BATOR-338900 format. One line per 2 residues: for each residue x, y, z negated of C-alpha. Coordinates in steps of 0.25 Angstrom, whole numbers, plus 5000, padded with zeros to 4 digits. Layout:
% BATOR-338900
X/Y/Z ~ ...
//
This chain:
% BATOR-338900
4229/5243/5111 ~ 4215/5237/5110
4214/5222/5109 ~ 4212/5215/5122
4202/5203/5125 ~ 4209/5191/5130
4202/5193/5143 ~ 4207/5207/5145
4221/5202/5140 ~ 4221/5191/5151
4217/5201/5162 ~ 4228/5210/5158
4238/5199/5157 ~ 4235/5195/5172
4240/5208/5177 ~ 4252/5208/5168
4255/5193/5172 ~ 4255/5196/5187
4264/5208/5185 ~ 4274/5200/5177
4274/5189/5187 ~ 4278/5199/5198
4287/5209/5189 ~ 4302/5209/5189
4309/5203/5177 ~ 4314/5216/5171
4300/5221/5169 ~ 4295/5210/5161
4292/5211/5146 ~ 4292/5226/5145
4287/5233/5133 ~ 4284/5248/5130
4291/5255/5119 ~ 4293/5270/5116
4303/5269/5105 ~ 4314/5279/5104
4328/5274/5108 ~ 4336/5268/5096
4351/5266/5095 ~ 4361/5258/5087
4361/5243/5084 ~ 4348/5235/5082
4347/5232/5067 ~ 4341/5219/5064
4336/5211/5052 ~ 4336/5196/5053
4327/5188/5044 ~ 4330/5173/5044
4344/5170/5049 ~ 4348/5157/5044
4340/5148/5054 ~ 4335/5152/5068
4337/5167/5065 ~ 4352/5164/5066
4351/5161/5080 ~ 4343/5173/5083
4352/5183/5076 ~ 4364/5177/5083
4357/5179/5097 ~ 4355/5193/5093
4369/5196/5088 ~ 4379/5188/5096
4383/5191/5110 ~ 4393/5180/5110
4399/5170/5101 ~ 4406/5181/5093
4401/5194/5099 ~ 4389/5201/5094
4380/5212/5100 ~ 4382/5226/5095
4368/5231/5096 ~ 4362/5223/5084
4365/5223/5069 ~ 4359/5214/5059
4356/5223/5046 ~ 4349/5212/5038
4347/5197/5038 ~ 4338/5189/5029
4336/5175/5026 ~ 4329/5168/5015
4340/5157/5014 ~ 4354/5164/5012
4361/5150/5012 ~ 4354/5146/5026
4357/5160/5032 ~ 4371/5162/5025
4380/5159/5037 ~ 4371/5168/5046
4371/5179/5037 ~ 4386/5179/5034
4389/5179/5049 ~ 4380/5191/5051
4385/5198/5039 ~ 4399/5198/5046
4393/5204/5059 ~ 4384/5214/5051
4391/5217/5038 ~ 4380/5227/5034
4369/5217/5036 ~ 4360/5214/5023
4356/5200/5019 ~ 4342/5196/5013
4334/5184/5009 ~ 4321/5191/5010
4316/5198/5023 ~ 4307/5207/5015
4319/5213/5008 ~ 4327/5215/5020
4315/5222/5027 ~ 4313/5231/5015
4328/5235/5016 ~ 4331/5235/5031
4319/5234/5040 ~ 4318/5249/5042
4332/5249/5046 ~ 4331/5237/5056
4327/5237/5070 ~ 4324/5222/5072
4321/5210/5064 ~ 4324/5195/5067
4316/5185/5061 ~ 4321/5170/5060
4314/5165/5047 ~ 4304/5154/5045
4291/5155/5053 ~ 4282/5159/5042
4290/5172/5040 ~ 4291/5176/5055
4278/5184/5055 ~ 4280/5192/5042
4295/5196/5045 ~ 4292/5200/5060
4279/5207/5057 ~ 4286/5216/5046
4297/5219/5056 ~ 4287/5223/5067
4279/5232/5058 ~ 4292/5239/5055
4294/5240/5071 ~ 4306/5231/5071
4310/5222/5083 ~ 4308/5208/5079
4314/5194/5083 ~ 4307/5183/5077
4310/5168/5078 ~ 4300/5158/5083
4289/5155/5080 ~ 4285/5170/5079
4275/5166/5068 ~ 4268/5155/5062
4254/5159/5065 ~ 4246/5165/5076
4242/5178/5068 ~ 4257/5181/5065
4260/5180/5079 ~ 4249/5189/5083
4254/5199/5072 ~ 4268/5199/5077
4264/5201/5092 ~ 4255/5213/5088
4265/5219/5078 ~ 4276/5218/5088
4268/5225/5099 ~ 4264/5236/5089
4279/5238/5085 ~ 4284/5239/5099
4297/5231/5096 ~ 4305/5220/5102
4302/5206/5097 ~ 4306/5192/5100
4302/5178/5096 ~ 4313/5168/5094
4309/5159/5105 ~ 4322/5161/5113
4318/5153/5125 ~ 4309/5164/5129
4321/5172/5133 ~ 4326/5160/5141
4326/5157/5156 ~ 4318/5145/5155
4305/5152/5150 ~ 4307/5162/5161
4308/5151/5172 ~ 4296/5143/5166
4287/5156/5166 ~ 4292/5160/5180
4289/5146/5186 ~ 4276/5145/5180
4272/5159/5184 ~ 4276/5157/5198
4266/5145/5199 ~ 4277/5135/5200
4270/5124/5192 ~ 4256/5129/5194
4245/5131/5184 ~ 4248/5126/5170
4237/5120/5162 ~ 4245/5111/5152
4258/5113/5145 ~ 4265/5102/5136
4275/5107/5126 ~ 4284/5101/5115
4296/5101/5106 ~ 4304/5090/5100
4304/5098/5086 ~ 4302/5098/5074
4317/5095/5070 ~ 4313/5099/5056
4304/5092/5046 ~ 4289/5092/5049
4277/5084/5045 ~ 4281/5084/5030
4273/5085/5017 ~ 4275/5097/5008
4287/5095/4999 ~ 4284/5094/4984
4298/5095/4979 ~ 4302/5110/4976
4317/5113/4978 ~ 4325/5123/4971
4326/5136/4980 ~ 4340/5138/4985
4346/5151/4979 ~ 4349/5156/4993
4335/5154/4998 ~ 4324/5165/4996
4312/5155/4996 ~ 4302/5165/4993
4306/5173/5005 ~ 4306/5161/5014
4292/5158/5009 ~ 4288/5172/5013
4273/5173/5017 ~ 4271/5157/5016
4264/5151/5004 ~ 4274/5148/4992
4280/5134/4991 ~ 4291/5128/4983
4305/5128/4990 ~ 4309/5115/4996
4321/5113/5006 ~ 4312/5107/5016
4307/5120/5020 ~ 4320/5128/5022
4328/5130/5030 ~ 4323/5127/5044
4313/5116/5040 ~ 4302/5128/5037
4298/5125/5052 ~ 4290/5113/5048
4282/5119/5037 ~ 4268/5126/5040
4271/5137/5030 ~ 4284/5141/5036
4285/5136/5050 ~ 4277/5131/5062
4284/5117/5065 ~ 4289/5113/5078
4278/5120/5086 ~ 4281/5134/5080
4296/5132/5081 ~ 4297/5126/5095
4284/5130/5103 ~ 4290/5144/5103
4301/5139/5112 ~ 4293/5129/5120
4280/5135/5122 ~ 4285/5149/5125
4286/5147/5140 ~ 4272/5140/5140
4266/5153/5133 ~ 4274/5162/5142
4273/5155/5156 ~ 4258/5152/5154
4254/5166/5149 ~ 4247/5160/5137
4240/5168/5126 ~ 4231/5162/5116
4227/5147/5116 ~ 4212/5144/5116
4213/5130/5110 ~ 4223/5123/5101
4224/5109/5096 ~ 4235/5102/5087
4239/5088/5083 ~ 4250/5083/5075
4257/5073/5066 ~ 4251/5074/5051
4248/5088/5048 ~ 4254/5091/5035
4250/5103/5026 ~ 4263/5110/5025
4272/5104/5036 ~ 4271/5105/5051
4268/5091/5058 ~ 4279/5082/5064
4273/5083/5077 ~ 4261/5090/5084
4254/5093/5097 ~ 4247/5106/5100
4238/5109/5111 ~ 4234/5124/5115
4225/5128/5126 ~ 4226/5141/5133
4216/5148/5142 ~ 4218/5152/5156
4226/5164/5158 ~ 4227/5174/5169
4234/5169/5181 ~ 4248/5173/5185
4250/5177/5199 ~ 4256/5164/5203
4249/5154/5194 ~ 4236/5152/5186
4236/5151/5171 ~ 4225/5141/5168
4221/5135/5154 ~ 4233/5128/5148
4235/5118/5137 ~ 4248/5118/5130
4252/5106/5122 ~ 4263/5106/5111
4269/5095/5104 ~ 4281/5093/5095
4287/5083/5085 ~ 4292/5074/5096
4279/5074/5104 ~ 4283/5076/5119
4273/5079/5129 ~ 4270/5068/5140
4279/5069/5152 ~ 4274/5077/5164
4272/5068/5177 ~ 4284/5069/5186
4294/5073/5175 ~ 4307/5065/5178
4309/5052/5170 ~ 4319/5055/5158
4317/5070/5159 ~ 4316/5075/5144
4304/5085/5142 ~ 4312/5090/5130
4321/5102/5133 ~ 4328/5108/5121
4317/5104/5111 ~ 4304/5103/5119
4297/5108/5132 ~ 4284/5112/5139
4278/5106/5151 ~ 4270/5115/5160
4260/5107/5168 ~ 4257/5115/5181
4248/5111/5193 ~ 4260/5112/5202
4272/5107/5193 ~ 4276/5104/5178
4286/5113/5171 ~ 4294/5109/5159
4300/5119/5150 ~ 4310/5116/5139
4310/5122/5125 ~ 4314/5136/5125
4309/5137/5139 ~ 4322/5129/5144
4324/5122/5157 ~ 4310/5123/5164
4308/5114/5175 ~ 4297/5108/5184
4294/5093/5184 ~ 4294/5093/5199
4309/5097/5199 ~ 4306/5110/5207
4313/5122/5203 ~ 4305/5135/5206
4310/5148/5210 ~ 4300/5157/5203
4302/5173/5202 ~ 4309/5177/5190
4299/5186/5183 ~ 4303/5184/5168
4313/5193/5162 ~ 4326/5186/5159
4332/5188/5145 ~ 4347/5193/5147
4352/5189/5133 ~ 4346/5180/5123
4333/5180/5116 ~ 4337/5187/5104
4345/5198/5112 ~ 4333/5200/5121
4326/5205/5108 ~ 4338/5214/5106
4337/5219/5120 ~ 4322/5223/5118
4325/5230/5105 ~ 4336/5238/5112
4326/5242/5123 ~ 4316/5247/5113
4327/5255/5105 ~ 4332/5261/5118
4318/5267/5120 ~ 4314/5258/5132
4299/5259/5134 ~ 4299/5247/5143
4307/5237/5134 ~ 4307/5223/5138
4301/5213/5128 ~ 4309/5200/5124
4305/5187/5129 ~ 4297/5183/5117
4292/5197/5112 ~ 4281/5195/5102
4271/5200/5112 ~ 4274/5186/5118
4279/5178/5107 ~ 4268/5182/5098
4257/5176/5107 ~ 4265/5164/5110
4268/5161/5096 ~ 4253/5161/5093
4253/5149/5103 ~ 4263/5142/5094
4256/5146/5081 ~ 4243/5141/5087
4249/5127/5089 ~ 4253/5126/5074
4238/5130/5070 ~ 4232/5119/5080
4241/5109/5073 ~ 4237/5113/5059
4222/5113/5063 ~ 4222/5099/5070
4214/5094/5058 ~ 4202/5101/5064
4202/5090/5075 ~ 4198/5101/5086
4203/5109/5097 ~ 4205/5123/5091
4199/5135/5099 ~ 4208/5148/5097
4204/5162/5099 ~ 4217/5168/5101
4214/5183/5101 ~ 4207/5182/5087
4217/5171/5082 ~ 4206/5161/5077
4200/5147/5081 ~ 4186/5148/5085
4182/5133/5083 ~ 4186/5129/5069
4173/5124/5062 ~ 4169/5133/5050
4170/5122/5040 ~ 4182/5114/5046
4193/5110/5037 ~ 4208/5106/5039
4218/5099/5031 ~ 4232/5094/5032
4241/5083/5025 ~ 4249/5085/5012
4255/5071/5012 ~ 4254/5059/5021
4255/5049/5010 ~ 4261/5038/5018
4267/5026/5012 ~ 4269/5011/5014
4261/5003/5004 ~ 4264/4988/5005
4268/4989/5020 ~ 4256/4997/5024
4255/5012/5027 ~ 4248/5020/5017
4243/5035/5018 ~ 4239/5044/5007
4237/5057/5014 ~ 4235/5070/5006
4228/5081/5013 ~ 4226/5096/5010
4212/5100/5006 ~ 4204/5104/5018
4204/5119/5022 ~ 4194/5127/5030
4200/5126/5045 ~ 4196/5140/5049
4203/5146/5037 ~ 4216/5137/5039
4216/5141/5053 ~ 4216/5155/5050
4227/5153/5040 ~ 4235/5146/5051
4233/5158/5061 ~ 4235/5169/5051
4243/5164/5038 ~ 4241/5170/5024
4254/5177/5019 ~ 4259/5174/5005
4268/5180/4995 ~ 4266/5194/4998
4269/5193/5013 ~ 4259/5200/5023
4259/5202/5038 ~ 4256/5215/5044
4242/5218/5049 ~ 4239/5213/5063
4240/5225/5073 ~ 4227/5228/5081
//
């Protein structure tokens, strides 16, 4: 397929959008496939099972508390930390006695990828892209935890590789398969709140350390941890227990902070319901911007151009504002006194010309500030099982030779472009030192208004102390770097230690 201009893309989208709004639920999310029918259990490899990956593989495996599905088989599991993952691996070895165990996904891929049908990726953020990309090139079905990737380029790459492979994919923002997201979309598409020009979204995260200086102390690497495999494509650094497990999320080289973690749950109904694509402007602000660690709190503003109208509601330019670290948006007028905006970890406030809609984290419990409960047509496909099993359902449809298999609720065709929104927020925060609103060319993945000789820097140490009762600051900064080059690295990261991504498909 030849590349489409943004104008032709939007024109094509109008017809598609109108059709979707009137289509029965069972025709939504269809995809073409000409694969021959396959039989037998779906053979799965899992990479990163000690943390969030555990919940994912449980969702795939267990029909009830003790009953497992008979259509899947884990043939290999990998985790860089054999101590952290021990309980999970021991449990699954009992279920699948022939399952092999690894502490480096590259070795597992070398031995088992050809034999496998599918891959689950539940590792730290910075290895999502490489692990998923290699599986997609091998035409394996992929389930990848959120955020899909750390950067815009990596998200675009996985979107295109998945389309090229023709496989079933799913990002692990499980709320996408929930009823709340469906309801929020249907209310908005039915014109229940009118035109939306403003959305305020937030989370109460982080619940892990952020805003820290890079540790200078080097700890002994545990014998059960493959630190080199954890580092993967990131720049080498000495091991310190502050990085792993779990706390990787707060470090730029490994994670994306509260924004990358929770926006995938909270902004998904915003992206989906408003038919968002590429933003045209981005701006970020935060508590002190450290060189290695995500800020304790931040605010990001993304501006999206007008999109083609849906049959019952227009889609004008909209500004989406994100905040985290305890910064909660101001309450909308008319909201009942004492009503908590935070639902399960955050929420999104849609300001419409007719009403205001509030949607909780994971798309949970949408409601209108007016108190009215709309009765909108049900045009979204309902997921019959859970988010993980819906991925298995899509795989089985492809294996059965169904040419019109139904995509998952967060197929990479949607999750990839959506994750670009999340990754753009991270970039905006890291470029805040430019003191300007950034203008974004989404199609070409570049900023168009960064001055040629502009520079940026970040803080190494805050140098705060109390001297004879008075606050004293002795801040240490990185050397200034060219802002255009720094922005390019944030968009498309350099891979280290022999790792390399596949080429971007045309």
